[in-house]
C-alpha positions as CSV (number, residue, x, y, z in Angstrom):
1,M,160.2,94.6,4.2
2,Q,159.1,92.7,7.3
3,P,156.1,94.0,9.4
4,L,156.6,94.8,13.0
5,W,153.4,94.1,14.9
6,A,152.6,96.2,18.0
7,P,148.8,96.2,18.3
8,W,148.8,97.7,21.8
9,R,150.2,100.9,20.4
10,M,146.8,101.6,18.6
11,E,145.3,102.3,22.0
12,Y,147.9,105.1,22.6
13,I,147.6,106.5,19.1
14,T,143.8,106.8,19.2
15,A,143.6,107.8,22.9
16,D,142.2,111.2,23.8
17,K,145.2,113.3,24.6
18,D,143.2,115.8,26.7
19,N,145.4,116.8,29.6
20,T,142.4,117.5,31.8
21,A,141.5,113.8,31.8
22,Q,142.0,111.9,35.1
23,C,145.5,110.9,35.9
24,V,146.3,107.3,34.9
25,F,148.2,106.8,38.2
26,C,145.2,107.8,40.4
27,V,144.0,104.3,41.1
28,A,143.6,104.1,44.9
29,S,139.9,103.3,44.8
30,T,139.8,100.9,41.8
31,P,141.4,97.5,42.9
32,E,138.7,95.7,40.8
33,Q,140.5,97.1,37.7
34,D,144.0,95.9,38.6
35,R,144.2,93.4,35.7
36,E,142.9,95.8,33.1
37,R,145.3,98.5,34.4
38,Q,148.1,96.0,34.7
39,I,148.7,96.7,38.3
40,L,150.9,93.9,39.7
41,Y,151.1,94.7,43.4
42,R,149.4,97.1,45.9
43,G,150.9,98.3,49.1
44,A,149.5,100.6,51.7
45,H,150.9,103.8,50.2
46,A,152.0,102.8,46.6
47,F,151.7,100.2,43.9
48,V,153.6,98.5,41.1
49,V,152.3,98.7,37.6
50,M,153.5,97.7,34.1
51,N,154.4,100.6,31.7
52,R,151.9,100.3,28.8
53,Y,154.5,101.9,26.5
54,P,157.7,100.2,27.7
55,Y,161.3,101.0,26.9
56,A,162.1,97.3,27.3
57,N,160.1,94.1,28.1
58,G,159.2,94.1,31.8
59,H,159.4,97.9,32.3
60,L,157.7,98.6,35.6
61,L,156.6,101.7,37.4
62,V,156.4,102.2,41.2
63,V,153.8,104.9,42.0
64,P,152.4,106.5,45.2
65,Y,148.7,106.5,45.5
66,R,148.7,110.2,46.4
67,H,148.9,112.6,43.4
68,L,152.3,114.2,44.1
69,A,154.7,115.9,41.8
70,D,157.8,116.3,44.0
71,L,159.8,114.2,46.5
72,P,159.5,116.5,49.5
73,E,155.7,116.1,49.4
74,L,156.1,112.4,50.3
75,T,155.6,111.3,53.9
76,A,158.2,109.1,55.6
77,P,155.9,106.0,55.3
78,E,155.4,106.7,51.6
79,R,159.1,107.1,51.0
80,G,159.9,103.9,52.8
81,E,157.3,101.8,51.0
82,L,158.2,103.3,47.6
83,F,161.8,102.1,48.1
84,D,160.7,98.7,49.3
85,L,158.5,98.3,46.2
86,V,161.4,99.3,44.0
87,C,163.4,96.5,45.7
88,L,160.6,94.0,45.3
89,A,160.1,94.9,41.7
90,Q,163.8,94.4,41.0
91,Q,163.8,91.1,42.8
92,V,160.7,89.8,40.9
93,L,162.2,90.9,37.6
94,K,165.5,89.1,38.4
95,E,163.7,85.9,39.2
96,T,161.3,85.9,36.3
97,M,163.2,87.5,33.4
98,A,166.9,87.1,34.3
99,P,168.0,90.5,33.2
100,Q,171.7,91.3,33.3
101,G,171.2,94.9,34.6
102,F,168.7,97.6,35.3
103,N,168.0,101.2,34.6
104,M,166.1,102.8,37.5
105,G,165.1,106.3,38.2
106,L,162.4,109.0,38.1
107,N,162.0,112.1,36.0
108,L,160.8,115.1,37.9
109,G,159.2,117.8,35.7
110,V,158.6,118.0,32.0
111,A,162.0,119.4,31.3
112,A,163.5,116.2,32.9
113,G,161.5,114.0,30.6
114,A,158.5,113.2,32.8
115,G,155.6,112.1,30.6
116,I,153.2,112.4,33.6
117,A,154.9,115.2,35.6
118,A,152.0,115.8,38.0
119,H,152.3,112.3,39.5
120,L,155.8,111.2,40.4
121,H,156.8,107.6,39.6
122,W,159.9,105.4,39.5
123,H,160.9,103.4,36.4
124,I,162.5,100.0,36.8
125,V,163.7,98.8,33.4
126,P,165.3,95.4,33.1
127,R,168.2,95.3,30.6
128,W,170.1,92.6,28.7
129,Q,173.4,92.7,26.9
130,G,172.6,93.5,23.3
131,D,169.0,94.4,24.0
132,T,169.2,97.5,21.9
133,N,170.1,97.7,18.3
134,F,169.8,99.9,15.2
135,M,166.0,100.0,15.4
136,P,165.6,103.1,17.7
137,V,168.1,105.0,15.6
138,V,167.3,104.0,12.1
139,G,163.6,103.0,12.4
140,E,162.7,105.3,15.3
141,L,161.0,102.4,17.1
142,R,161.7,99.9,19.9
143,V,161.2,96.2,19.5
144,I,159.5,94.6,22.5
145,P,159.8,90.8,22.2
146,Q,156.9,89.7,24.3
147,H,153.2,90.8,24.3
148,L,152.2,93.0,27.3
149,H,149.5,90.6,28.3
150,R,151.9,87.6,28.4
151,T,154.4,89.7,30.5
152,Y,151.6,90.7,32.8
153,E,150.6,87.1,33.4
154,L,154.2,86.1,34.1
155,L,154.8,89.0,36.5
156,A,151.4,88.8,38.3
157,A,152.1,85.2,39.2
158,A,155.5,86.1,40.5
159,F,154.2,89.0,42.6
160,A,151.3,87.0,44.1
161,G,151.7,86.3,47.8
162,R,154.9,88.4,48.1
163,S,155.6,90.8,50.9
164,L,157.8,93.8,50.8
165,C,161.6,93.6,51.0
């Protein structure tokens, strides 16, 4: 049997699961922690961040700064910037990782699969032909081929100096 190393998962396994803890997406006042939190780009109303527990390598999230659970709560400027950031994230992923497709969307509410239902966020998941295999079904795990820190360095450099679409 071959070992599958995923050392970043230990942080999740041992983390305090107290739901009263501060929302991980409430980051408006902490730009000095962007590298630690894996924030790649900050706009006026929203930001792009890596998913710490990705479905695929390069899985990004686009999140409004305001703590909102539903789309009608967004202002027009927030809606516009969120979509612009989704476009920018896709463009950067295309240029840096050459995916053959994307899964994009958001889950509103726990019943819809939202892991953090109180703070809406879009998922941008790059996909490649054959990027899934028997591991999720048989082994109940996903294989992420690149360490999160290396992916962050690659994407942070690509986002640097960019403007919105």
